[in-house]
C-alpha positions in Angstrom: 74.6 12.7 58.3 71.6 12.9 55.9 71.9 14.6 52.5 69.3 15.3 49.9 70.5 15.9 46.4 68.2 18.0 44.2 68.3 17.6 40.5 65.9 18.3 37.6 65.8 15.0 36.1 65.8 11.5 37.8 69.4 10.5 38.7 71.0 7.7 36.9 74.7 7.4 36.1 74.6 7.2 32.3 72.1 10.2 31.9 74.8 13.1 31.9 77.6 14.7 33.6 75.6 16.2 36.5 73.9 13.0 37.2 77.4 11.0 36.9 78.8 13.5 39.5 75.9 13.1 41.8 76.0 9.2 41.8 79.7 9.4 42.3 79.7 11.8 45.3 76.7 10.2 47.1 78.5 6.6 46.6 81.7 8.1 48.1 80.0 9.8 51.1 78.2 6.7 51.9 81.1 4.4 51.7 83.6 6.7 53.4 81.5 8.5 56.0 78.5 6.5 56.4 76.2 9.2 55.1 72.5 8.6 54.1 71.7 9.9 50.7 68.4 10.8 49.2 67.4 12.0 45.7 64.7 14.9 45.1 63.9 15.4 41.2 61.2 16.7 39.2 61.1 15.1 35.7 59.7 11.6 35.8 61.6 8.7 34.0 61.1 4.9 34.6 64.5 3.9 35.7 65.8 1.9 38.6 66.8 3.9 41.7 70.5 4.2 42.1 71.9 2.1 45.0 73.7 5.0 46.5 70.1 6.6 47.5 68.2 5.5 50.6 65.1 6.9 49.1 64.1 9.1 46.3 61.3 11.6 46.0 59.6 13.0 42.8 58.3 16.6 43.2 57.2 19.3 40.9 56.9 22.9 41.6 53.2 23.9 41.5 51.5 27.3 41.6 51.0 27.2 45.3 54.3 28.3 46.9 53.0 27.6 50.4 52.0 23.8 49.5 55.6 23.4 47.8 57.3 24.8 50.9 55.2 22.4 53.1 55.9 19.3 50.9 59.6 20.0 51.0 59.6 20.6 54.8 58.0 17.4 55.2 60.7 15.4 53.4 63.5 17.4 55.3 61.8 16.8 58.7 60.8 13.2 58.3 64.2 12.1 56.9 66.2 14.4 59.3 67.9 15.9 56.3 71.1 18.0 57.3 72.1 19.2 54.0 70.3 19.8 50.6 72.8 19.9 47.8 70.9 21.7 44.9 72.7 20.7 41.7 72.5 23.8 39.7 68.8 24.6 39.7 69.1 28.3 40.6 65.4 29.2 40.4 64.4 27.0 43.4 67.2 27.9 45.9 64.9 30.5 47.7 62.1 27.9 47.9 64.6 25.3 49.5 65.8 27.9 51.9 62.1 28.6 53.1 61.4 24.9 53.5 64.6 24.4 55.5 64.1 27.4 57.8 64.2 26.6 61.5 65.2 22.8 60.7 68.8 23.2 60.9 69.1 22.0 57.5 71.6 23.9 55.3 71.1 24.5 51.5 74.1 24.4 49.3 74.0 25.4 45.6 76.5 23.4 43.3 76.8 25.0 40.0 77.7 22.6 37.2 78.2 25.3 34.5 80.5 28.1 33.7 78.5 31.0 34.9 76.5 32.6 32.4 76.9 29.9 29.8 73.2 29.4 29.8 72.8 32.4 27.4 74.3 30.3 24.7 71.2 28.4 24.5 69.2 31.4 23.6 70.5 32.4 20.2 68.7 33.6 17.0 70.4 30.5 15.0 68.8 28.0 17.6 65.4 29.8 17.3 65.5 29.6 13.6 66.4 25.9 13.6 63.1 25.4 15.5 61.1 26.1 12.4 59.5 23.1 10.5 56.7 22.7 8.0 54.3 20.8 10.2 53.9 23.7 12.7 50.2 24.5 13.7 49.1 28.0 12.7 49.0 29.0 16.5 52.6 27.6 17.0 53.9 29.2 13.7 52.3 32.6 14.8 54.1 32.4 18.2 57.4 31.4 16.5 57.3 34.4 14.2 56.4 36.7 17.2 59.4 35.5 19.1 61.5 35.8 16.0 60.5 39.3 15.5 61.0 40.3 19.2 64.1 38.2 19.6 66.4 41.1 20.8 63.9 42.2 23.4 63.2 38.6 24.4 67.0 37.9 25.0 67.5 41.1 26.8 64.7 40.3 29.2 65.9 36.6 29.4 69.4 37.6 30.5 68.2 40.3 32.9 66.1 37.7 34.7 68.9 35.0 34.6 71.3 37.7 36.2 68.9 38.3 39.1 68.4 34.6 39.5 72.1 34.1 39.9 72.2 36.9 42.5 69.2 35.6 44.5 70.5 32.1 44.6 73.7 33.2 46.0 72.3 35.2 48.8 69.6 32.6 49.7 72.1 29.6 49.7 74.3 28.9 52.9 77.3 28.0 50.4 77.9 28.1 46.7 80.1 25.6 45.3 82.0 26.3 42.0 84.3 23.9 40.2 87.0 26.5 39.5 88.6 29.5 41.0 88.3 31.0 37.6 84.7 31.1 38.1 84.3 33.1 41.2 84.7 36.4 39.4 82.6 35.3 36.5 79.8 34.4 38.7 79.9 38.0 40.3 80.2 39.7 37.3 77.3 38.0 35.6 75.1 38.3 38.7 76.3 41.9 39.0 77.1 41.8 42.8 80.3 42.1 44.9 80.4 39.3 47.5 82.6 36.2 47.6 82.2 34.9 51.3 79.8 32.2 50.3 82.0 30.7 47.5 83.8 27.4 47.8 85.9 25.5 45.1 85.3 21.7 44.8 86.0 20.1 41.5 84.1 17.2 40.2 85.3 13.8 41.2 86.2 11.0 38.7 83.3 9.1 37.4 84.7 5.8 37.9 86.5 4.3 41.0 89.1 2.6 38.7 92.1 3.5 36.5 93.5 1.8 33.5 96.6 -0.4 34.6 99.7 1.1 33.0 100.5 -2.0 31.2 97.5 -1.8 29.1 98.5 1.5 27.6 100.5 -0.3 24.8 97.4 -2.4 23.9 95.3 0.6 22.9 94.0 0.8 19.5 94.2 3.6 16.8 91.0 5.0 18.0 90.0 8.7 18.6 87.1 9.0 20.8 84.4 11.6 21.5 82.1 11.0 24.4 79.3 13.8 24.5 75.8 15.0 24.2 75.1 15.2 20.5 74.2 18.8 20.2 75.9 21.8 18.5 75.4 25.0 20.6 77.7 23.8 23.4 79.8 20.8 21.9 80.4 22.0 18.4 80.9 18.5 17.0 80.6 20.0 13.5 84.1 21.5 14.3 85.3 18.0 15.5 84.0 16.4 12.1 85.6 19.3 10.2 89.1 18.6 11.9 88.7 14.9 11.5 88.1 15.4 7.7 91.5 17.3 7.6 93.3 14.5 9.6 92.0 11.8 7.3 93.7 13.3 4.3 97.0 12.2 5.6 97.9 8.8 4.4 100.3 8.2 7.3 97.2 7.9 9.8 95.3 5.4 7.9 93.8 2.8 10.1 92.6 5.4 12.6 88.9 5.7 13.4 86.8 8.3 15.1 84.2 7.0 17.6 81.4 9.1 18.8 79.6 7.9 22.0 76.4 9.6 23.0 72.8 10.7 21.5 71.2 14.0 21.1 68.9 16.0 18.7 71.5 17.0 16.4 72.5 13.6 15.2 70.6 13.9 11.7 72.6 17.1 11.0 76.0 15.4 11.8 75.0 12.3 9.5 74.1 14.8 6.7 77.5 16.4 7.1 79.4 13.2 7.0 77.5 12.0 4.0 77.6 15.2 2.1 81.4 15.9 2.8 82.3 12.3 2.5 84.1 12.2 5.9 85.6 8.7 6.4 86.0 6.4 9.2 83.4 7.9 11.6 80.9 5.8 13.6 78.3 6.9 16.0 78.0 4.4 18.6 74.9 5.5 20.4 74.3 5.6 24.3 76.6 3.1 26.1 78.6 2.7 29.0 81.8 4.5 27.9 84.3 2.6 29.9 84.8 0.0 27.1 85.4 2.8 24.8 87.9 4.6 26.9 89.9 1.4 27.5 90.5 0.9 23.8 90.9 4.7 22.5 94.1 6.3 22.3 93.0 10.0 21.8 90.3 12.1 23.2 88.6 15.2 21.3 86.9 18.0 22.9 85.7 20.9 20.9 83.3 22.5 23.5 82.6 26.2 23.4 82.0 26.2 27.1 82.4 23.6 29.9 82.1 23.8 33.6 84.6 21.1 34.2 84.7 18.8 31.4 84.0 15.5 33.3 84.8 13.4 30.1 88.4 14.9 30.0 89.1 13.4 33.4 87.2 10.2 32.4 89.4 9.9 29.5 92.7 10.6 31.5 92.0 7.9 34.1 91.7 5.5 31.3 94.8 6.6 29.8 93.3 8.3 26.9 95.2 11.5 25.9 92.8 14.5 25.6 93.0 17.2 23.2 90.8 20.4 23.9 90.5 24.1 23.0 91.2 26.6 25.7 87.7 27.9 25.9 86.9 27.9 29.8 88.7 28.4 33.0 88.8 25.1 34.6 90.6 23.5 31.6 93.9 24.1 32.7 93.2 22.7 36.2 92.6 19.3 34.5 95.2 19.4 31.5 98.9 20.5 31.6 99.6 21.0 28.0 102.2 18.6 26.7 102.2 16.4 29.8 99.0 14.8 30.2 97.0 16.3 27.3 97.0 19.1 24.7 95.5 22.5 25.0 94.9 24.5 21.7 94.3 28.0 21.4 90.6 28.8 20.5 90.0 28.9 17.0 93.1 27.3 15.9 91.9 24.5 13.9 95.2 23.8 12.1 97.0 23.8 15.4 94.6 21.2 16.7 94.9 19.1 13.7 98.6 19.2 13.8 98.8 18.2 17.3 96.5 15.2 16.7 98.6 14.0 13.7 101.6 14.4 15.9 100.4 12.2 18.7 98.9 9.6 16.2 102.4 9.2 14.7 104.5 9.3 17.9 103.6 6.3 19.8 106.4 6.9 22.5 105.1 10.5 23.1 101.4 9.4 23.3 102.1 6.6 25.5 104.1 8.7 27.8 101.3 11.2 28.1 98.7 8.7 28.7 100.7 7.4 31.7 101.0 10.8 33.1 97.3 11.4 32.5 96.6 8.4 34.6 98.7 9.9 37.4 97.4 13.4 37.0 93.7 12.2 37.3 94.3 10.8 40.7 94.0 14.1 42.3 90.4 14.0 41.6 89.6 10.7 43.0 86.2 10.0 44.6 88.0 9.8 48.0 89.8 13.2 47.6 86.6 15.1 46.5 84.5 13.6 49.0 86.9 14.6 51.8 86.6 18.2 50.5 82.8 17.9 50.8 82.9 16.5 54.2 85.3 19.4 55.3 82.4 21.8 54.0 79.8 20.1 56.0 82.0 20.2 59.2 82.5 24.1 58.5 78.7 24.6 58.1 78.2 22.7 61.3 80.4 24.8 63.1 78.1 27.8 62.2 74.9 26.1 63.4 
C-alpha cells in the first residue's frame, strides 16, 4: 500500500502539530502494515528527509491547471499511489481529485483545525498590528485600502472559505475530522447537509514512549507551555496574566514557568513580562520538547481554539497534568476533568488560577492525576490510531 501525504510545508517532526502527526502516522503505518509513504509539499525548506518517507516531492501550484494535474498524475502513476492524504489544504482537493481520476487512487482530506477557525486569523486587530513606520508608500496605500474596506474584505474571505469547505467535502472520497463535535460545525460552516463522507480519527500521540510511573515523584516544580508563540489562537498573554496572579502567592515560591516554542509575537510577550515585572518565566526557544515534558509537573493551555490539542496528549503521556479552557469540542475527549487534567470554563481566569494553585500545593493529588494521565493517553497510541486508518483504507478498497 502506497500513501502520499500532502502538506503545505516540508514535513519534519519539530515543525508543528500537523507535521508531527504526519510523521507519527507515516512511521506507524510503515512499521505495522508495511506501507510505503511519500511526501508532497509546496514550501521549500533545507531539512533532511524524514526516514518514514520513501521519497519526497516539492511541488507548487502554477497558473496552468492542466500542467499541475499532469505533474501530480505522474507522481501518482509512477509511484503506484493508492491514497493521497491531504493534510488540511482545502483549496487543492479538487486538483488532487482530477489528478487521481482513473488511477484508482483515493483522495482523503484530513482537517487538522476546528472547522471555521481560520477566520480568527482575519481580524481588524491583526490587520492593524501589521502597520510599521518603514512601509513603502505603495505598501502603506494598500494597507490603508484594506483597512478602510475591511468589513467587505472579511465578508468576501468568509464567503470564499465556506465555498472551499463545501467543494473540498464533495471532491474528497472521505473527510477525516478529529472529533465527533466537529461534524455539525463543518456542515454549518460549509452550509450544506451531508455527513456520509465524514469519519472521526483522533491524532495519535507524538512520541512512542510513556513516562515510567516511578519517575512521577521526581518531577520538578515547573509549569510548562509548548506552543507556537502567537496571540491570535494561543492567547499566551492570558497565560502570562494568570501566571502573574499565581506568583503572588508565597506558598508556591520555587515554581517556574517555561515556554518552549518560537513565533512572531515573542517581542510582545517579552515587553509584557518586563513592563508588568512578571517573575520566573523563561523562553526556551525551539527545542525537542521531550526533556521539558519529563521534568514538568503542570501544563498550561490557553488557546482560543484548537482542533485536537496535540500538546495536551503529549503532556499526558509524559505525566504532566494539563489545565485548559473549555474552548473547543475535542477537549473533553482528551481530558476528564479532575481525573487526568483540569478543564476550566472559558473566561474564568480566577478559576484557572485557583486550580493551578491547588495542584501546585497538593503533591498527592497532582501525582495521582499524572499517573491517570499516562493511562488515559494510551487510547491515542500510534498503534491504535494507525489501526483506525488501516480500517479506513480497507473500507475505501471495498468501494473500488
